[in-house]
N, C-alpha and C positions, 0 to 999 in steps of 0.2 A: 504493500500500500504506500502511496506517496505521502510525503511529510505534510500533515495538516497545516503547517505553517505557510505552505504555498498558497493557501486559500484565505480570503478575507471573510467578511461576514456573509458567507454563502452557506447553503445547506451542508451539514456535516457529511463527510464521506461515509460515516457509519450509518447515516440515514439519508441516502442520496435522493434527490428530487427525480421524478420521472418525466420532467419537462425541462428543456433547455432552449435558449435562444442565443445565437451567436453568429459571428461572421467567420467564414472559412479563411483560415490563414494560408494553408497549403494542402494539396492533395498528395498524400504519401504513396498511395497505391490505388489502382483501379483496374478491375478486370473488365475488358471491353465486352466480353461475351455475356457475363452474368450481371454486370453492374456493381459487383461487390467492391466497396470502397473503404479505404482507411484515410482519414483526414484529421487535420488539427484545426480546431475552431477556437477563436477568441470569444470567451463568454464573459459578459460583465460580472465583476465581482471575483473572478478567478485571476490570480497573478500569472499563471502559466496556461498556455493553450490546452484545451481538453481534447483528448483523442476520441474520435467517434468512428464507429464501424457500422456497416449495413449496406443494403442495396440502394445506392444513391446515384441514379442515372444522371450522367452529364453534369456532375458537380464541378464547380469552378471556384478558384480563390476569389474572394470579394463578395460572394453570395452570402446573404443572411438567411439562416435556417431557423425555423420554429420546429422543434423536435420533441417527439414523445418516445420514450423508450425505457431502458433499464440499465443500471450500472452493473459492470462485471469486473472481476479481478482476474486478469490474465497472468499465468505463472511467469511469463517471460516479459510481457510488455506492460504489465501493471494495470492501473485503473483505466477502464474504457467505458464509453457510453454507447450501448447498442441501440441504434435508431430503428424503431419499429414503424414510425409514421412521421412524416415531415411535410412542411410547406416551405417553398422558397420565397423569400421576400427580397426584392431588389434593394441594393444598398442605397443609403441616403447621403452618406458623408462623402466629401470630395475624395478622401483617401480610399474609401471602400469602392467608390465608382471606378477610380483609376485602376485599382487592383482587379476588379471584376472584368473590365474591358480589356486589360492587358494580360489576362490569363490565357488567351488563345481560344477561349470558348466561342467567341464570335469571329468567324472566318473573315479575314481582311483587316483585322485590328490587332496590332502587336503592342508591346509596351510603350515604344516611343510615340506611336500614333495615338494611343490611348491618352497619353499625357497631353498631347496637343489638343485633342478633342475636349478634354476636361478643362484645360486652360481656357478654351474658347467659350464653353457653355456652362462651366461650373456645376452647381447642384442640379441644374435643369438638363444635364446631358442625357440621361436615360429617357426623360420625357420627350426631348427632341428626337432621339432615335426612334422612339415608339410612335410618335404622332406626326413628326415633320422631318423625316430622315433626309430629305433632299437638302436641308440646311447644312449637312455635313460637308457639302461641296465648298462651303466657305472656309473650311480648314485647309491650311497649306498641305499639299501632298495628296489630297483626296479628289479624284476625278469621278465622272459619272459611272465609269465601270466599277470602281471600288465601292461607290455608294450602292450600286445594285447588288454587289456581292454581300455587303453588310446587311442590306435589306432582307435578303434571303436567309442568311444565317440567323438574324434576329427573329424572323418569323418562325424558323425551325425551333429555336429555343423556347419561344412562347408556346408553341404547339406541345413540346415535351412537357413543359410545366403544367399546361392545361390538362394534358392526358393524365399525368401523375396525380394531380389534385382530384380529377374526376374519379379515377380508380380508387384512390384511398377513401374518398367520401362514400363510396359504395362498398366498403368492406374488403377491398383488395389490399393485402399486405404488400410491403415494398418489394419483397422477393418475387412474388407473382406479378406485380405491376411491371417490374423490369422485364420479365419474360414476355409479358403481353406486348409491351412496346417493341421489344426486339422482333417479335413475330409479325406484328401488324403495322408497326410504324404509325404514320399519321392517320391510318384508318382505325386505330385502336378504339376510340370512343364509339365510332359507328358500329364496329363489329360487336363490341360488348353490349351496346344498347339494343341492337337488333336481335341478337341471339347469344346470350352469355353462355349457353350450354355448349357452344362450339369449343369453349375453353377446355371442357372435359376430355375432348378427343384430340385437340390440337396443341395443347400446352402441357409439357411434361411437368408433373407435380401437382396439377390441378385436376382433381377427380370430380365426379358428379356431385358429391356433397358440397364441395366448395363452390362449384358453379351454381348449384341450387341456392346457396346462401346469397351469392351475388345477385342472382336473378330476383330473389325476394326483395333485396334492397332496391332493385330497379323497378319494382312494382309488378313483376310477372305473377299471374295467377297460377295456382297449382294445377289448374286444368289446361294450361297453355300447351298447344301441340308440341312445341319445341321441348317442353319438359317431359312429356310422355315419351317422345322419341329418344331423348337422351337417357331417360330412366330405364327404358327397355334394354338399351345397349349396356348400361351400367349393370343391370341384373344379369344379363348374359355373360358379361365379363367376369362377374363374381362367380357364377356357376362354372365357367371354364377353369377358374383357378381351383375349383373343387374337383376337377377332373372330367367335367361334362363337355363333350364335343358338340352335342346338341341337347335340346331340352324339349319335351313334349309341349305342344302348343297350349292345350287347355290349362295344365298346371302352371305354365309360364304366365299366362294371362292373369290367373288368380294371384300368383306371387307378385307380379308387377303392380297389380291393383292394390295389394296390401301395402307394399313398400312405399309406393308413391301416394297412397291415400286418395285415390281417384276411382271413379266408377269404370266398369268394364268397357263402356263405349269409348272413353278417352284412350284406353290401352289399345283397343282394336283399331282405331283410327291411326294410332302411332305405328302399329304393325304394318298397316297398308302403306304408309308413307315411306318407312325405311326399307320395306321390301321393294317398292318401286324404284328407289334410288340405288339399290344394290348393296346396301349396308348389311342386310341379313338375307338369308336364303331359307325358304320354307319348302319342305319336301313332304309329299303324301306318303304315309306309312302303310296305307291299305295295300295288302299284297294279293288278296283274293276278292274278286268282284262279289261273291256271294256272302262275304263277311265284312261289308263296308261299315265303318264306324264314323260317327260324326267327329269332325276336327281331329282325326287321327293323323296329325302332322308333326314333323320335326322342325324345330327352328334352330338354325345355325348362324353364328357370326360368319360373314362372307369369307374371311381369311381361313377359318377352320374348315369350312365346306370345301374350299379349294384344296386344302391340305389332305382332307379325307379322300376326295376324289383322286388326287394325285397318287396317294399311297395305294388305293385300290387298283388303279391302272397299272402301277408298278408290279404289284403282286400278281395281277392277271398276266402280265408279260412274262414274269418268272415262271408261273405255273404252266403256261403254254409253250415255253421254250424247251429245247431238248436237254435232257439231263446229261451233264458232261463228266460226272464223277462215277467211277465204277461201283458196282454193288458190293456190299460186304455183309458178313454175318453179324447181325446186331447183338446176339448173345455173347459172341467172342469179343466184340467191341466193348460191351459193358464190363465184362470181366477184366479186360486189359486196362480200361481207363480208371476203374476203381483202384487198381494197383498203382497206376501212374500218379493219380492225385492223392493216393493214400487216404481215401475216404469212401465209406459205404453209402451209396445213394439210396434215398427213400424210393418207395414203389412208384410214386407219381413222377419223381425225377428220372427214374429209369425209363418210364413210359415216354417222357418228353425227349430224352436222348435218343431212344429208338426211332421216334417219329422224325427227329432231326436228321437221322441217318437215311431214313427211307423216303421222306417227303422233300420236295424242293423248297417249300415254304412252311414255316412254323411260327406261330405267334404265341409267345409266352407271357402270361399276365399273372399278377399277384401282388400283394402288398409287400412292404419291407419285411425282410427276414423269412420269406417263404421259400428260399432256395433258388431263385432265378439265376443269380450270379454263378452258383455252383453248376447249374445245368449248362450255362453258356461256356464256362471254363472246360467242362468235360467234353462238350461238342468240339470246341476249338482244338483240344488236345488230340482227339480222334482224327480230325481232318489234317492236322499238322503231321501226324504219323503217316496218314495216307499220302500226303504230299511228299513227304521225305522219301517214300518208296518210289513214287512216280518220278521224282526228279533225279534219282541216282544216275549220274552220268549223262543227263539230258539237259536241254535248255529249259529254263523255268516256264511253266504254263500258268496263266492266270486262272484261278478257280473262282467262278462266280459265287457270290453269296457269303464268302468268308469275311468276317468282320475285321480280321487282322491280316489281310492279304499282303504278301510280300512280293516285290518285283524281282528280287534276287533269289538264289537257290535257298529254299526253305531248309534244306539240310544244313546250310551254313548259317542262316540268319533267323530261322524260325523258332529258335528256342529249344531245339532238341539237343541232347547231349551228343558230343562227338563220338560216335560209335559205328562200327561196321555191321552191327546186329540189326536185322530187320525187325522192328517192333511187332510186326504182325505175325512173325513166326512164334512169338511168345504167347499167342492166344490159343 
């Protein structure tokens, strides 16, 4: 902790205030991508500049900040004020205006030119730039081309300030506000105002719950179509994290209705909309015409539907292709591999290994600790042994379906011991 003597009659560091107002002395660090910033701020009443940290987009020396946040003690850098919310106030003093304009934030104005402009217009400098910028041409060294450059840069900075204020007023934290501005730029206010639920799918770190809270701040009703559409995607994503590739239509409608606290009609309309735009895919589960069931449908997120179709096609190709590995005696293979891995397989594991030997495609499922890894290990050991025999004295041949395929001689690099003994003669 810093020496309390560095502070005058200000809130004790043991009971720090959660609000500060001060002028930026210098920006120590800023990440252009995330907006994370470390800066030193002169706060009235404090003898030494205060270190502030947080997502402070386009911060510049000379700016005056009204900040809300919390004090933190960093083990290396000491006392810091983490900014959770802030507003930028343009500086009013001659010194502050000169520092602000000379910071490089406004394209076309450097330190020397900032001094000349402030010397010409004094405390009215920022007012002149904001409302009558063509007067800058009266300053030595400023032509119309530079005036236009400054005009654009000033407008951009005003837009950034307006966007950050708008987002914070509607419950968006600094970290999320920075991401929103980086993604949408000057369209940020329009995008968020029209459909805040876009944030849930387009901004990393903003989920449906956060977008829903922002939407509520903006006055969106819970029956808004955009809310139903985003809510359905939210529920499907939650279900996918539980292991569901698809979910039955009827139970999904009920679940969405309960979570979003809206009636069935809102949810059904939401399904229609996001099905039409291709965000989800709905498939009919009725396999027999004589046993048709109402709403027997499966609902997929589009990306999972593409994955499932792709995997099915790949399996179909494998099944229909010619088998390129010679047949073997499954009983002898089981006896050999159990000795090889020094482990006795359970009956279901033996069945799976035999199927892996005889069939071209095998899908193994089961929860943690059910023996899947042991099965795979046993199968790989068997095929490595087969490969070692096939490759003796021959060019290596790629065996389809091996999860640990080797391009060089398996006898040399496949993990088998260096021996002239044919492992299959041991069976």
